[in-house]
N, C-alpha and C positions, 0 to 999 in steps of 0.2 A: 582444477576443479571444474566439473561440468556445470553449465548454466542452462538447464532445461526447465521449464520452457524458456526460450531465448529472451534476452533483454530487448525491450522495444527499441527500435532505431531512433536516432537523434531527432529526426523529423516528426516522429509520433509524439514525443514528449517535449518538444521545443517550447510549448506554451507554459510549461511548469518547471522545466529544468533548463538552465542556460547552458550553452554549448561548452563553456569552460568547466562547468560542474558535472558534465555528463560522465566523465571517467569515474568520479566518486559515486555517482548514481548507479552506474553499471556494476561497480564493485559491491555496493550495498545490495543491489538486486540479486547478484549471484550468491552472496553470503546468505541472504534471506531464503533463496531457493534451496540452498544446501541445508540450512537449519530446519526448514519445513520438512524436508525429506528425512532428516536424522532425528529431529526432536519436535514432532508435531505438537501443536498447542492442545491442551486438555479440553474436554467438552465444557468444563466450567469456565475456562478463559474465553472460549468462543461465545458462550451464552452471555457473559459479562460484556463483551464487546458489542454483541448484537443489541443488548439492552441500552448501552450508551449511544449507539447509532440511532436506535428508535427514539430515545430522549432528545437527541439533537434534531431529528426530523420534526418531532412535535414542537420543539422550541422554535425552529425556523418557520414552521407553519403558523404558529401563534403570533410571531413577531413580524411576519411579512407585511410590508405596507400594502394597503389595498389600492 
């Protein structure tokens, strides 16, 4: 299976993915890339995710210590 765009190198994701877990991360990245190409998310799902991200941003902004 092709993995385009390529999975980020270990050094790029080292702060969020430990080196022993990188193999699983890369496999998930490739599977996600393949799924996006073969079964893209519907517009409704994308809009729901955007709404959730907006709500999270508002919550973070309102609860940020001054």
